[in-house]
PLY file of the C-alpha trace (Angstrom):
ply
format ascii 1.0
element vertex 255
property float x
property float y
property float z
element edge 254
property int vertex1
property int vertex2
end_header
0.00 0.00 0.00
1.59 3.27 -1.07
-1.41 5.57 -1.71
-1.49 6.53 1.94
-3.08 9.95 1.41
-6.12 8.51 -0.36
-6.52 5.85 2.32
-6.38 8.47 5.08
-9.11 10.49 3.36
-11.28 7.40 2.97
-10.89 6.34 6.61
-11.25 9.88 8.00
-8.68 9.23 10.72
-4.89 9.00 11.12
-3.45 5.82 9.66
-1.94 3.01 11.67
1.04 1.43 9.91
3.08 -1.46 11.30
6.82 -1.30 10.57
8.88 -4.43 11.17
12.68 -4.19 10.96
13.82 -7.57 9.62
17.43 -6.89 8.62
19.35 -8.18 11.65
21.62 -11.19 11.87
21.00 -12.37 15.44
24.55 -13.57 16.08
23.78 -14.54 19.71
21.10 -17.03 18.68
23.55 -19.75 17.72
21.54 -20.39 14.54
23.04 -20.94 11.09
20.91 -18.14 9.61
19.37 -14.84 10.72
17.14 -15.66 13.69
13.99 -14.31 12.04
14.27 -17.09 9.45
14.68 -19.99 11.88
11.74 -22.42 11.71
9.73 -23.05 14.87
6.69 -25.35 14.98
6.24 -25.39 11.22
6.78 -21.70 10.45
9.64 -19.26 10.37
9.92 -16.82 13.26
9.01 -13.86 11.02
6.00 -15.74 9.62
4.65 -16.20 13.14
5.29 -12.52 13.87
3.59 -11.27 10.73
0.57 -13.51 11.25
-0.48 -11.56 14.36
-0.27 -8.23 12.55
-1.97 -9.64 9.46
-4.96 -10.61 11.58
-5.46 -6.98 12.67
-4.84 -5.78 9.11
-7.65 -8.00 7.85
-9.89 -6.64 10.61
-9.17 -3.04 9.56
-7.37 -2.14 12.80
-4.07 -1.72 10.92
-3.85 0.04 7.58
-0.51 -1.21 6.32
2.24 -3.76 7.04
5.77 -2.76 6.05
8.81 -5.03 6.40
12.34 -3.62 6.23
14.89 -6.08 4.81
18.61 -5.89 4.27
19.83 -5.37 0.72
20.27 -8.70 -1.05
17.95 -10.62 1.28
16.78 -13.72 -0.60
15.42 -15.67 2.36
12.29 -13.68 3.19
10.36 -14.75 0.09
11.24 -18.38 0.79
9.86 -18.47 4.35
6.79 -16.20 4.09
3.95 -17.57 1.93
2.83 -15.61 -1.17
-0.68 -14.94 0.14
0.71 -13.18 3.20
3.39 -11.37 1.19
0.67 -9.97 -1.06
-0.64 -7.92 1.86
2.79 -6.54 2.80
5.01 -3.80 1.51
8.58 -5.09 1.56
11.43 -2.58 1.33
15.20 -3.01 1.30
16.07 -0.10 3.57
17.86 -2.08 6.26
20.90 -0.53 7.93
23.80 -1.69 10.07
21.75 -1.33 13.27
18.13 -1.78 14.20
17.73 1.99 14.67
19.11 2.64 11.20
16.74 0.08 9.68
13.78 1.73 11.40
14.96 5.15 10.25
15.27 3.90 6.67
11.74 2.54 6.78
10.34 5.75 8.28
12.02 7.92 5.66
10.54 5.77 2.90
7.07 6.01 4.42
7.41 9.78 4.65
8.31 9.96 0.96
5.29 7.81 0.12
2.90 10.14 1.90
2.51 8.81 5.45
1.83 12.03 7.36
3.37 13.36 10.55
0.11 12.65 12.43
-0.22 9.03 11.31
0.69 6.30 13.77
3.59 3.89 13.24
3.85 0.67 15.27
7.44 -0.58 15.23
7.87 -4.24 16.15
10.85 -6.61 16.27
10.57 -9.32 13.63
12.06 -11.77 16.15
9.37 -11.11 18.79
7.11 -13.82 17.41
4.86 -14.51 20.41
2.88 -11.28 20.28
-0.86 -11.89 19.84
-3.55 -9.87 18.04
-5.42 -9.05 21.26
-2.23 -7.61 22.76
-1.68 -5.47 19.68
-5.25 -4.26 19.87
-4.79 -3.35 23.54
-1.80 -1.18 22.65
-3.73 0.55 19.88
-6.72 1.24 22.12
-4.59 2.68 24.93
-2.33 4.80 22.73
-4.60 5.95 19.92
-5.61 9.13 21.80
-2.43 9.54 23.84
-0.54 12.81 23.22
2.81 10.98 22.98
2.14 7.32 22.24
3.55 4.32 24.03
4.88 0.80 24.08
4.20 -2.63 25.45
6.28 -3.38 28.53
6.28 -5.76 31.48
6.89 -4.83 35.14
10.08 -6.46 36.44
9.55 -8.96 39.27
13.09 -10.36 39.59
15.71 -9.03 41.96
18.21 -7.07 39.86
21.97 -7.06 40.34
24.55 -4.72 38.83
27.82 -6.54 38.04
31.41 -5.40 37.68
33.53 -6.35 34.62
34.62 -9.54 36.40
31.04 -10.71 36.84
30.77 -10.01 40.57
27.91 -8.13 42.18
28.40 -4.42 42.70
24.92 -3.60 43.94
21.31 -4.69 44.14
19.16 -2.42 41.98
15.70 -1.51 43.36
13.11 -2.99 41.02
10.27 -0.64 41.96
9.00 1.24 38.90
11.28 -0.76 36.56
9.81 -2.25 33.38
11.20 -4.45 30.62
10.45 -2.74 27.31
8.77 -4.76 24.57
7.42 -4.02 21.12
5.33 -2.84 19.34
6.10 0.77 20.15
3.47 3.13 18.79
4.23 6.78 18.01
3.20 9.54 15.63
5.19 9.32 12.41
6.55 12.87 12.46
7.59 12.88 16.10
9.25 9.47 15.84
11.11 10.30 12.64
12.35 13.64 13.97
13.38 12.23 17.37
15.19 9.25 15.86
17.04 11.34 13.28
18.21 13.90 15.84
19.16 11.30 18.45
21.29 9.32 15.99
22.94 12.49 14.66
23.83 13.45 18.23
25.40 10.05 18.88
22.81 9.06 21.49
22.37 5.42 22.43
19.11 4.37 20.78
18.10 0.82 21.67
14.40 1.26 20.86
12.01 3.90 19.60
11.01 4.97 23.10
14.62 5.83 23.94
14.71 8.24 20.99
11.49 9.89 22.20
12.92 10.07 25.73
16.10 11.68 24.40
13.92 14.30 22.71
12.17 15.10 25.99
8.97 13.05 25.76
7.55 10.51 28.23
5.97 7.57 26.38
3.11 5.64 27.94
3.75 2.14 29.31
1.11 -0.45 28.40
1.34 -3.78 30.22
2.26 -6.59 27.85
2.49 -10.30 28.65
5.78 -11.74 29.89
5.77 -14.20 26.99
6.12 -11.36 24.47
9.89 -11.74 24.63
12.38 -11.28 21.81
14.23 -14.37 20.62
17.90 -13.73 21.30
19.62 -16.79 22.81
19.25 -20.52 21.95
17.07 -21.17 25.00
14.62 -18.50 23.83
13.84 -20.58 20.76
13.04 -23.59 22.92
10.74 -21.50 25.13
9.02 -20.00 22.09
8.53 -23.44 20.52
6.77 -24.66 23.67
4.41 -21.66 23.74
3.63 -21.87 20.05
2.99 -25.61 20.22
0.47 -25.05 23.00
-1.29 -22.46 20.85
-1.31 -24.77 17.85
-2.76 -27.59 19.94
-5.47 -25.29 21.30
-6.35 -24.17 17.76
-6.80 -27.70 16.50
-3.29 -28.88 15.68
-2.34 -26.93 12.56
0.05 -23.94 12.49
0 1
1 2
2 3
3 4
4 5
5 6
6 7
7 8
8 9
9 10
10 11
11 12
12 13
13 14
14 15
15 16
16 17
17 18
18 19
19 20
20 21
21 22
22 23
23 24
24 25
25 26
26 27
27 28
28 29
29 30
30 31
31 32
32 33
33 34
34 35
35 36
36 37
37 38
38 39
39 40
40 41
41 42
42 43
43 44
44 45
45 46
46 47
47 48
48 49
49 50
50 51
51 52
52 53
53 54
54 55
55 56
56 57
57 58
58 59
59 60
60 61
61 62
62 63
63 64
64 65
65 66
66 67
67 68
68 69
69 70
70 71
71 72
72 73
73 74
74 75
75 76
76 77
77 78
78 79
79 80
80 81
81 82
82 83
83 84
84 85
85 86
86 87
87 88
88 89
89 90
90 91
91 92
92 93
93 94
94 95
95 96
96 97
97 98
98 99
99 100
100 101
101 102
102 103
103 104
104 105
105 106
106 107
107 108
108 109
109 110
110 111
111 112
112 113
113 114
114 115
115 116
116 117
117 118
118 119
119 120
120 121
121 122
122 123
123 124
124 125
125 126
126 127
127 128
128 129
129 130
130 131
131 132
132 133
133 134
134 135
135 136
136 137
137 138
138 139
139 140
140 141
141 142
142 143
143 144
144 145
145 146
146 147
147 148
148 149
149 150
150 151
151 152
152 153
153 154
154 155
155 156
156 157
157 158
158 159
159 160
160 161
161 162
162 163
163 164
164 165
165 166
166 167
167 168
168 169
169 170
170 171
171 172
172 173
173 174
174 175
175 176
176 177
177 178
178 179
179 180
180 181
181 182
182 183
183 184
184 185
185 186
186 187
187 188
188 189
189 190
190 191
191 192
192 193
193 194
194 195
195 196
196 197
197 198
198 199
199 200
200 201
201 202
202 203
203 204
204 205
205 206
206 207
207 208
208 209
209 210
210 211
211 212
212 213
213 214
214 215
215 216
216 217
217 218
218 219
219 220
220 221
221 222
222 223
223 224
224 225
225 226
226 227
227 228
228 229
229 230
230 231
231 232
232 233
233 234
234 235
235 236
236 237
237 238
238 239
239 240
240 241
241 242
242 243
243 244
244 245
245 246
246 247
247 248
248 249
249 250
250 251
251 252
252 253
253 254
């Protein structure tokens, strides 16, 4: 979908566009390929991820699905079925870092006509356990928020700060601490401007919220489920496989 202006006029509201950076390598996963292309319970990680967003797209809650690939990526088309790909816009704007891939995708959307007041939901391609109801909760809680927000989970574990030798320096109070998740939902113009300026200033940008924070905003925290974790290490894939298998069994045994 690239005629964003016409769609906005037809809907009579700001658009909601999902942007999924899918250009990383995932070196810590131990896999022989980028982690988003590893197969779990009959589907690639990115296929599972896109399926949740596609469900809301078909319901009219999302107005576009955009995937940002690295240049020369030949794997995506092999692991995502044609029917699903037909509802996506796939762009090769991936950069050396996640933030640069997101920035490349945002700049492309701006050139295509996504306006500064439209919403963009940025989500990690390797966070494949997110569910449509969770996405809908984020949309409902942020759609009228002046800043926007992100899924996150309150931290329950005791936290320790370590020294370079791996010995405890201090116990960190966990009150008011949250583990950030995705999607992160912000106005297109504010996100693009904040991300561009933060990267130009050399700020550490680990997610979209950190760019907004750097620019002086306070994003809203929306409680997300603990199982909406990003696949990073080998054990994460085993945990995700267990969760997905339970979902498949509950749905009748077919992915």
